[in-house]
N, C-alpha and C positions, 0 to 999 in steps of 0.2 A: 338656704340654712347659712350664717355669715361665724364665724369662726376669728375666738382669738387668741398668745399663745400661749399656755403658763409658764412659768419659771425655766420650766427646761423643753423652753421650745413644744410643747404638745399643744398641738390644736385642742382645743376645749370652744362647745357651740354658746354664741354670749346668751342663749336662749335655755336654762338648766332647766329641770323638771325639779320640782320641791316637792316631796314626798309627804307631807304631813296634810294635806286638806282630803284625803282620797275619799270618797262617796261609803258613807256608810249604811246597812242594810239586817237589819236586825241586830242590831247591837255590834255585828263584827264588819269589815271591808268588803264590800261587792269586788270580789276580784278581777270576776272579768268585766268586768264596767273598768276598773284600773288596768287590767291589761288590753281593753281596746286603745283608753287613749293612752297610756303610754308606747306603744305599740306607734300608732300613730305620730308620737313626738319622732319615733328612732327612725319610722320613713323621710320624717320633713329634716333630718337630720341633726336632731337631739342626742348627745351622748355624752352630758352629765345628768347623774340623778341622784338627789342628793335627799337621805333621810338621818335617824336618829333613832338612838337607843331605844329615846322615854317618848316616842313618837307611839301610840298603840297597834301592835299590828304590823305598823311598817314597812322592819328589817324585812317581814316575812313574809310579806303581799311582794315583792322587790323580786326577792330572790327566789320566790314561786315561777314569777312573769320571768325573769330571766333565761331560768332554768328549760323552764317551757321551749321557748322560743331560740334556745342557742347563740343566745349575742352577750354571755358576760364580757368575752374578752373582745369584742366591737365596739361597748361602753365603760362609761367611769363614774364609781358607786365614793359618794362620800359623804362619811356619815363620821358619828359623835359617842365621842368618850362624856359620858355624864358625870366631870369634873367635883359637883357639887356630893357627892356618893360615893366615891374615893376618899376612903382612909386608913389603907397600908399598900404596901408595894406588890403585893398578893393580887388583890383587885384590879389591881389593872389588867393582868391576864384573863381574873374572871369576866369585867362586863366585854372583854375586846373579842376571847375568846366564844362569848357565848353570842358575837355579830357575826361572824366568822359564818357559825354556826346558821342563825338566822337567814343571812345574805348566800348563803349555801354557793361560798366561795372560799380560797384560800390566801386573797388579800383584795387591802381593802386600795383604789384609788388616793385617794386625799382624804385623812381623818383628819376632824376637827377636836381639840379642847373647846368641849359645847358652856354654852354660856357664861363665858367668862365676861365679868362684873365691875374686878377691881382687881388692879395688881397684885394683890394683897392672895390671892387663887393661886395666879403661879409661883408666887411664894409658897406657895404651901406645897405644890407640886415635884417642886425642886428638892425640898425637905424630903419628898417621896420619891426619890430617884427617878423619877420622871426624865431628868437629861440620858439616862443609860439607857432602860429604856426603850425613849423612842431609838435611840443608836443600835439598839436591837434589833427591835422592831424593822428599822428600815436598811439594814444590815442583809435581814434576813430574806426581805424582799416582801413580807406581812405589808408594810405600809407603805407605801411610794411616795407619796409628797403629809407632810405635817402644816397642820394651820389648828387655825379658833376660831370662834365664831364669837361676837362679840354685842355687850349689852349694858351700855355705861357711859361712863363720859371722857369727851376725847383726849386730855390726859393721860388720866388711865389708861386707854386705847395708846396709846404713844409708847404706853411704857411698858407695857407687853411687848406690844410690836420690838420693842431697839433691847429686849432682854436674853431675845432669839433669833437664833436665825431659821427662822421661819419658810414654810415654801409657797404660802398662801392665809388668808384671812379672811374673811367671812362678816361682813358692816351690815346694821341695817339701815339704808337710806332711799329717798323722795325727795319728790322736788316739796315736800313737806318738814323732812327732817335731811335737809341740807346741811346746819348748823348744830346739831342736834346727834348724842350720841357721840358715836367716831366724831361724825362731819361730814366734813367737805377737806376743811384739813388733816386728818385722819388719813381721807382717800389720800390726799399729794402726799403726803408723808411715805404712806407705802410704797406709791409708785413709784417716790426718786431712791426708794428704796431697792427696787426691782421686785417686790412683791404683789403679786398679779391680788384681788379682793375680788370675794365673788358679794352679789348683792341678796342680800331678803328684806322679805316686805318691800317692794318696789311699790305698789300700791294699798301698800298701809293693810294687809288682809281684807284690799275688794273695797276699803271705805271712799279710797280715789278714785269710783270707778259708781258706787252709789250711793255716799251717802256727801257726797257737794254737794256744797249748796246750791239750789234753781239758779243761780246767778251767774256761778262757774259752769254750770252745765249749757248751761244759754250760750256763753260766752264761745266754747270748746264747740255744739255744734253749727255756729252762727260761722267757726273757721272756714275758708277756702280750701284747708289740705283736706277738709271732708276726715279729719282726726275722730277716732271714738276715743271717750275718759280715758281709756285702758293703756289707747299708741301711746296719746301724748304726755301720759309720764314714765313708759319704756321708753320713747322716742328718747325725752328730756335725758335716761337714766345712760345709753346705747349712747349720745353725740358725746359721751364722754371717752377719752382714752384712755382713762387710768382703770372703769371701768372695767373685769374682764368677761365674768358669766353675773347674770340676772334668772335668779330663780321667780319663777311662778310655781303656785299650786293649782296647776290644772288640773279639774275635775268637770269639766263636758268637754266631748267634740268640738264644739265649738270654741271652746277657750284654746286648746290646742292651736287648733284649726288659722281663728283670727295671729295670734300669739308669735307662730311658726310662720308666717304671712309676714307681720311686721320685724321679725329678724330676718328676713332674708334680704333683707334692704336696708338696714338701719346703719350704717357708716358711722363712724367718729366724726366729728367737726361737718355733720349733716344740716345741723340746725340754720337758718337764717334769723334773722331782726325779726321776721314777723312771728318767728316760734318762740323766741324765746318774750316776745312783747305778751304772748299770750298766758305763758305758762306767768308771766306775770301780772295777768289781770285776773286770774283763775286764782293765784295766793290770795291779790287782794280783796278778793269776793269770799275764801275763805277766812279774812281778814275781821271784814264787816260785823262777823257773824262770835265774834271773839270776845272775850269778858274782859280784858284789858288789853291797851296798845302796844304789849313788848310787841319791839320787832325783832328782839335778838339780838343786838349789836352788844351787848357785853360791855357797852360804857360805864354801865353800875357798875364792874366789877375789878379786882377783886373787890368782895366786901370783908372788913376785918375780920368780921366774928367764923369766916367761913361758908356763910351762907350761898345755895346757888341761886337765885337771885330771878334766871330766865329760864332754868330749868322748872322752877316752879310753876309760872307763868304760863311757860309752854302746856303745863299736863293742867292747868290749870284752866288753858283754853281750848284744848284737846275734848275737856268735859262739850264743849258744846255740837260739835262733829261726833265726838264718836262716844260718847255716852260715859255716863262718873265710872264706873268699874274699870271701864278702859285703861282713863285714863289714872285715873287711882294706885293700877299697875305699874303702868309704862314707871310712873312717878316711883312708886317702891324700887321696883331694880334697876333704876337709874340713875338716882338719891339714894336709895336709901341704903342701897347696900354699896356707895360711895368707900374708900379706908376710914374716909373722915368724915368724920357725920356734918351736915350740911345744910340742916333743918330749917323753917322761917322762925321753929321758938328759940333761938340763939342769938337774932335780932336782939340789938341792944338799943335802935334806935336814933342814932349817931348820926344820922342823915347823909351823910357822904354819898349816897347811892342816888339820890335827888339832887346832887346839885348838881349831879353828873349825864341825867338822862334827855337824852334828847327830845323825849318824846312828854317829857314833865308828867310821866304817874308818881300821883302818890304814894309811893314805892312800901311805904313802911305802912299805908293803911289797906294796902293790899296783900300785902305779903301777910297779914292776918286774915284777910277773907278767902283768899288763895290756899293754909296753909285747911283752913277750915273742912272745906270744900272736898280738899283733894288727901286730904290725911285726918280723916277723922278715928275717934280713940282707937275704933277696933284695931283699923292700918296702925294707928301708932303702935300698936302693943303687938303685929303682928311682925309689922315691921325689926320692931327691937330682937324680936324671938328669931327673924333669920337673922341679923346680925350676927348677932354668938354664936348661929351656928357655919356661916357661910366665913365671917372674914375674922374667924379664931385663928389665932398664933400654930 
């Protein structure tokens, strides 16, 4: 197992165990199976285990396994405050104390503000006294490192990152999401500030393994390196020195073994020209299945009315790879929860975007088509309701 250091020089395994996808049996987590998989990862050198308050049964399962095997002091627990449920200063302690009880511990190594999507959410927490609360918890030793997990646009990510002296952060990032959400720009901004970055959804929940177009699978299978679909995605991430730890929701012994094998020699800077060429071939195969030929170059931006054109087209394209439900959910959280509205219905058809598009996309027409698919009327209603809940002052 290879390791990279956190902000204070502590070694973190480059492979982290994502505890959201434990196997269930009879409606609850199969704890014996989860224990075998966690212990296999531990024996292979994994020392970072990520869970959250809202992952059903996950914190309690992890707590039992760590206690049974007496390894709490030998690993790092990362869990998360459900900031979207916090209403007052008292609830901060309520959720935190409940998490300590579930995890059978008296401290958290890496604690995150969960699922931040807009800077307004951090503003709200500040109004509730989050800075003093964090200071108290860190001084008492109950929290060792403080961070946040993020699903939103690059601008708000950088805004949150610059608003506090964070110890680490967690973002969704993979070769398909290279320029969406926090993206490469956000990753590099964090690195420039000396803030370690933990990666979630490195394979988009397995979709970059099982749901790749057949042409993409063929390109990988015929590569002389002998990579598996998962291996290519993981090595692409670990090739980047700005990446500290990559989470994987491992729920089979085979997956644990494969990922730990890859993490034993995936050094930063180890990709060669053939590897980068293979990534481009896979991305091109994915693009061939897309509904609109947007490359995410952002030459169309900024829109004078605030429409996030690339984000809408990206979600629209994801409907062909991952299905409409997933694409709609992602659009709802990354665009629907922006501080300022950025929907296609704000378009006044001025045409400035089309004048700058290198792909000559009929953007005005495609915006309407994409919006109908990605944001049908039930989602419009739902997004409006959630905006009032998440973004209220």
